[in-house]
C-alpha positions in Angstrom: 0.0 0.0 0.0 1.4 3.3 -1.1 0.6 6.9 -0.1 -1.3 8.6 -3.0 -1.7 12.3 -2.9 -5.5 13.0 -2.9 -6.5 16.7 -2.8 -3.0 17.5 -1.6 -3.1 15.0 1.3 -1.0 11.8 1.5 -3.6 9.0 1.6 -3.0 5.3 2.2 -4.2 3.9 -1.2 -2.8 1.5 -3.7 -2.0 3.4 -6.9 -4.5 1.9 -9.4 -5.6 3.2 -12.8 -8.9 2.4 -14.4 -8.6 -0.2 -17.1 -11.0 1.7 -19.4 -10.3 5.4 -19.0 -7.1 6.9 -17.4 -8.3 8.1 -14.0 -6.5 6.7 -11.0 -6.6 6.7 -7.2 -5.5 10.3 -7.0 -9.1 11.1 -7.9 -11.2 11.4 -4.7 -14.0 9.0 -4.3 -12.9 6.7 -7.1 -13.7 3.0 -6.9 -13.3 0.0 -9.2 -15.4 -2.9 -10.2 -14.1 -6.5 -10.5 -12.8 -5.7 -14.0 -10.9 -2.6 -12.8 -13.4 -0.2 -14.4 -14.0 3.0 -12.3 -17.2 4.4 -11.0 -16.8 7.5 -13.2 -17.0 5.2 -16.3 -20.1 3.7 -14.8 -21.6 7.2 -14.4 -20.7 8.0 -18.0 -22.5 4.8 -19.2 -25.6 5.7 -17.0 -25.7 9.2 -18.5 -25.1 7.9 -22.0 -28.3 5.9 -21.7 -30.2 8.8 -20.0 -29.1 11.3 -22.7 -28.8 9.5 -26.0 -27.3 11.2 -29.0 -27.8 10.1 -32.7 -31.3 9.9 -34.0 -32.8 9.6 -30.5 -30.9 12.7 -29.4 -32.1 14.7 -32.4 -35.7 13.7 -31.6 -35.3 14.9 -28.0 -33.7 18.2 -29.1 -36.5 18.8 -31.6 -39.0 18.5 -28.8 -37.0 20.9 -26.6 -36.5 23.5 -29.3 -40.0 23.4 -30.6 -41.2 24.3 -27.1 -38.6 27.1 -26.8 -39.6 28.5 -30.2 -43.3 28.4 -29.2 -42.7 30.2 -25.9 -40.5 32.8 -27.4 -42.3 33.5 -30.7 -43.4 37.0 -29.7 -40.1 38.0 -28.2 -36.9 39.3 -29.6 -34.9 36.3 -28.2 -36.0 32.8 -27.3 -32.9 31.9 -25.3 -29.7 33.1 -23.6 -26.5 31.4 -24.6 -23.4 31.6 -22.5 -20.3 32.2 -24.6 -16.5 32.4 -23.8 -14.8 32.2 -27.2 -13.5 28.7 -26.5 -14.3 25.8 -28.6 -17.3 24.4 -26.8 -19.3 27.6 -26.5 -18.5 28.6 -30.1 -19.7 25.2 -31.4 -22.8 25.6 -29.2 -23.6 29.1 -30.6 -23.2 27.9 -34.2 -25.5 24.9 -33.5 -28.1 27.1 -31.8 -28.4 29.4 -34.8 -27.6 27.3 -37.9 -28.8 23.8 -36.9 -31.5 24.4 -34.3 -32.9 27.7 -35.6 -33.2 29.6 -32.3 -32.8 33.3 -31.8 -30.3 33.6 -29.0 -28.9 36.5 -27.0 -25.2 35.7 -26.4 -23.9 36.6 -22.9 -20.3 36.7 -21.9 -19.0 37.3 -18.4 -15.6 39.2 -18.1 -13.8 39.2 -14.8 -10.6 40.7 -16.1 -8.7 37.6 -17.2 -10.1 37.1 -20.7 -7.7 35.7 -23.3 -7.7 38.2 -26.2 -7.8 35.4 -28.8 -11.0 34.2 -27.2 -12.4 37.7 -27.2 -11.8 38.0 -31.0 -13.5 34.6 -31.4 -16.6 35.8 -29.7 -16.9 39.0 -31.7 -16.3 37.2 -35.0 -18.8 34.4 -34.3 -21.6 36.7 -33.2 -21.0 39.0 -36.1 -21.1 36.2 -38.7 -24.1 34.5 -37.1 -26.0 37.8 -36.6 -26.2 37.4 -32.8 -26.2 40.2 -30.3 -23.3 39.8 -27.8 -23.8 41.3 -24.4 -20.7 41.3 -22.1 -21.3 41.5 -18.4 -18.2 43.0 -16.8 -17.7 42.2 -13.1 -16.7 44.7 -10.4 -13.0 44.4 -10.6 -12.4 44.9 -6.9 -14.8 42.0 -6.1 -13.5 39.7 -8.8 -9.8 40.2 -7.8 -10.5 39.9 -4.1 -12.5 36.6 -4.6 -9.5 35.0 -6.4 -7.2 36.0 -3.6 -9.8 34.8 -1.1 -9.8 31.3 -2.5 -6.0 31.2 -2.6 -6.1 32.0 1.2 -8.8 29.4 1.8 -6.4 26.8 0.2 -9.1 24.9 -1.6 -9.2 23.6 -5.2 -12.2 25.8 -6.1 -9.9 28.6 -7.3 -12.3 29.7 -10.1 -15.5 29.5 -8.1 -16.0 33.3 -8.3 -15.8 33.2 -12.1 -18.1 30.2 -12.3 -20.7 31.9 -10.1 -20.3 35.1 -12.0 -20.9 33.4 -15.3 -24.1 31.6 -14.0 -25.4 34.7 -12.2 -24.9 36.8 -15.4 -26.9 34.4 -17.5 -29.7 34.4 -15.0 -29.6 38.2 -14.6 -29.8 38.8 -18.3 -32.6 36.2 -18.8 -34.5 37.8 -15.9 -34.1 41.3 -17.3 -35.1 40.4 -20.8 -38.0 38.1 -19.8 -36.3 35.0 -21.4 -37.2 31.7 -19.9 -34.4 29.5 -21.3 -30.6 29.4 -20.7 -28.5 27.2 -23.0 -25.0 26.1 -21.9 -22.4 24.1 -23.8 -21.4 21.5 -21.2 -20.9 17.9 -22.4 -20.1 15.0 -20.2 -18.9 13.1 -23.3 -16.0 15.5 -23.8 -15.5 17.0 -20.4 -16.5 14.3 -17.9 -17.9 15.1 -14.5 -15.4 16.4 -11.9 -15.2 15.0 -8.4 -17.2 17.1 -5.9 -14.2 18.2 -3.9 -12.5 19.5 -7.0 -15.3 21.7 -8.0 -18.1 22.5 -5.5 -20.5 25.0 -7.1 -22.3 26.7 -4.3 -22.9 30.5 -4.0 -23.4 30.2 -0.2 -20.0 28.6 0.1 -18.5 31.5 -1.9 -20.1 34.1 0.4 -19.0 32.3 3.6 -15.4 32.0 2.4 -15.4 35.6 1.3 -16.6 36.8 4.7 -13.8 34.8 6.4 -10.9 35.8 4.1 -12.0 38.6 1.9 -11.3 42.3 2.2 -14.1 43.5 -0.1 -17.8 43.3 0.8 -19.8 41.8 -2.1 -22.5 44.0 -3.5 -26.0 42.9 -2.5 -28.1 40.8 -4.9 -30.4 42.3 -7.4 -32.5 40.1 -9.8 -31.2 42.0 -12.9 -27.7 42.4 -11.6 -26.8 39.4 -9.4 -23.0 40.0 -9.3 -21.4 37.2 -7.5 -24.6 36.2 -5.6 -26.1 32.8 -6.6 -26.9 30.8 -3.5 -29.9 28.5 -2.9 -32.3 31.4 -2.3 -31.3 33.2 -5.5 -31.4 30.0 -7.5 -34.9 29.2 -6.1 -36.1 32.7 -7.2 -34.8 32.4 -10.8 -35.8 28.8 -11.4 -39.0 28.2 -9.4 -40.5 31.7 -9.0 -39.5 33.0 -12.4 -39.5 29.7 -14.3 -36.1 30.1 -16.0 -34.8 26.8 -17.2 -31.3 25.6 -18.1 -30.7 23.3 -21.0 -27.6 21.3 -22.0 -28.3 20.3 -25.6 -24.8 19.0 -26.2 -25.8 16.0 -24.0 -28.0 14.9 -26.9 -25.8 16.1 -29.7 -23.1 14.2 -31.6 -20.0 16.2 -30.8 -16.6 15.2 -32.2 -14.2 17.9 -31.3 -11.8 17.5 -34.2 -14.6 17.7 -36.7 -16.1 20.8 -35.0 -12.7 22.5 -34.8 -12.4 22.5 -38.6 -16.0 23.6 -39.0 -15.9 26.7 -36.8 -12.5 27.6 -38.1 -13.9 27.6 -41.7 -17.3 29.2 -41.0 -16.6 31.5 -38.1 -12.9 32.3 -38.3 -12.3 30.7 -34.9 -8.7 30.6 -33.6 -7.6 28.0 -31.1 -6.9 29.9 -27.8 -4.0 27.5 -27.0 -5.7 24.9 -24.9 -9.0 23.7 -23.4 -10.1 26.3 -20.8 -7.5 28.8 -22.0 -10.3 31.3 -23.0 -9.5 32.4 -19.4 -5.9 33.2 -18.7 -6.3 32.6 -15.0 -6.5 28.9 -15.8 -2.7 29.0 -16.3 -2.3 29.8 -12.6 -5.0 27.3 -11.6 -3.4 24.4 -13.5 -0.1 25.2 -11.8 -1.6 25.3 -8.3 -3.7 22.2 -8.9 -0.7 20.2 -10.0 1.8 21.3 -7.4 -0.3 21.7 -4.3 -3.2 19.3 -4.8 -2.0 16.7 -7.2 -5.2 17.4 -9.3 -5.1 16.8 -13.0 -8.3 18.1 -14.6 -7.0 17.1 -18.0 -7.0 13.5 -16.9 -10.7 14.0 -16.1 -11.5 15.4 -19.5 -9.1 13.1 -21.4 -10.8 10.2 -19.7 -14.1 11.4 -21.2 -12.6 11.6 -24.6 -11.1 8.1 -24.2 -14.6 6.7 -23.3 -16.1 8.2 -26.4 -13.2 7.1 -28.7 -12.0 10.6 -29.4 -8.6 10.1 -27.8 -6.2 7.2 -27.7 -5.9 5.8 -24.2 -2.1 5.5 -24.4 -1.9 9.2 -25.4 -4.0 10.1 -22.4 -1.9 8.0 -20.1 1.2 9.8 -21.3 -0.4 13.1 -20.7 -1.6 12.3 -17.2 0.3 14.0 -14.4 2.4 16.1 -16.7 3.0 19.8 -16.9 0.2 21.1 -19.0 0.9 23.4 -21.9 -0.9 26.4 -20.5 1.3 26.6 -17.4 3.2 29.4 -19.0 5.5 31.1 -16.3 5.0 34.5 -18.0 1.2 34.1 -17.9 1.3 32.9 -14.3 3.4 36.0 -13.4 0.9 38.2 -15.3 -2.0 36.7 -13.3 -0.2 37.3 -10.0 0.6 40.9 -11.0 -3.0 41.4 -12.1 -4.2 40.3 -8.7 -2.1 43.0 -7.1 -0.1 40.7 -5.0 3.6 39.9 -4.9 5.3 36.6 -5.8 6.2 36.2 -2.2 2.5 36.5 -1.2 1.6 33.8 -3.7 4.4 31.5 -2.4 3.0 31.9 1.1 -0.5 30.9 -0.1 1.0 27.8 -1.7 2.4 26.8 1.7 -1.0 26.8 3.5 -2.2 23.2 4.1 -4.6 22.0 1.5 -8.3 22.0 2.3 -11.6 21.3 0.6 -15.1 22.8 0.7 -15.9 20.5 3.7 -13.7 22.7 5.8 -16.0 25.7 5.4 -19.8 26.5 5.8 -21.7 25.5 2.7 -25.2 24.6 1.6 -24.3 20.9 1.5 -26.6 19.9 4.4 -29.5 21.6 2.7 -28.7 19.8 -0.5 -28.8 16.5 1.3 -32.1 17.5 2.9 -33.6 18.3 -0.5 -32.0 15.5 -2.4 -35.3 14.4 -4.0 -36.4 17.9 -5.0 -33.0 18.5 -6.6 -33.5 15.3 -8.6 -36.9 16.5 -9.7 -35.5 19.9 -10.6 -32.7 18.4 -12.6 -35.3 16.5 -14.7 -37.4 19.5 -15.2 -34.4 21.6 -16.4 -34.7 24.0 -13.5 -31.1 23.2 -12.9 -28.6 21.5 -15.3 -29.4 17.8 -15.6 -26.0 16.8 -14.4 -26.6 18.5 -11.0 -28.0 15.5 -9.2 -25.3 13.1 -10.2 -22.7 15.8 -9.7 -23.7 16.4 -6.1 -24.7 12.9 -5.0 -23.1 10.3 -7.3 -19.7 11.8 -8.2 -16.8 10.9 -6.0 -15.9 12.5 -2.7 
């Protein structure tokens, strides 16, 4: 029995790798069946049956979009689409307009770390597709302080402020414009599902950590301008009271990344930002902290999804696992530290703080457990993304 680093902590575990994908015992909550296949592969197969692609997927999408078109026929827009300028969101926007015939309002959230290449991609795609692009720019003092806060909290959720900001922007714009549908480009077939302790999406968790470590008080919530506020109460208001639903159509869509790359390059002038997630420069710093401090390899998670769907060779994925990822550019990392307004010495001290997870702080987890069944129902009614239930209750530790 060896000590495997899990979330930055030496853990007595045998170093085992899944015989089907490439995830190993460094992934919290992983387990294996008698054939050595991990529970994340089992979750993938379950979701694959629940959300079929091919002809069955097309039929389901037609049902969804017929409903959206009917509800939005007297409005300027029938949906809000989140866009970042990366591959997935660009593919989604193209499909929404050219294949599915919807009339979207594209919404982008900018917290000060946008990759300029991704910015050009967004402008070009929206111009060519004839889609209005609305950029929500965060309060810089809040955005910067939240990133420092989570470095101080010493948890893997280093981009939670941005993730909450993206979601709250989509809900805010939908509320303001009277739009009842939000469409996001998430796909478990290309991204996988992250273990809970690697990515715990909870607005109440964010607020509690900010109160403990932050130096800037977050602006209060407003329905049309949520800022960084998206806890259970706000989510209940948007989804249950106002009836805004979230759809993940890529779950039902055939999505081969290499094929789509060529398509969006040809039709939309899309330029590869340099790596997956590198539409946000801060991911350069995140990858570095994850690898060095927590022994977290998010690429192993997404590569495993591609291996399961036959889009990446398993040996290639194994060779990539645990390595220094290409976006860990020292110059970009230094730029991120400088942009945060801290010194390299400050960053080094944050790196020395013992690793923790969301379980070390007050969160909404107990309420999620209490309302487990309603969350399942909400995920099936599209009040929250369909992956939410499995994410919070069936996905690792």
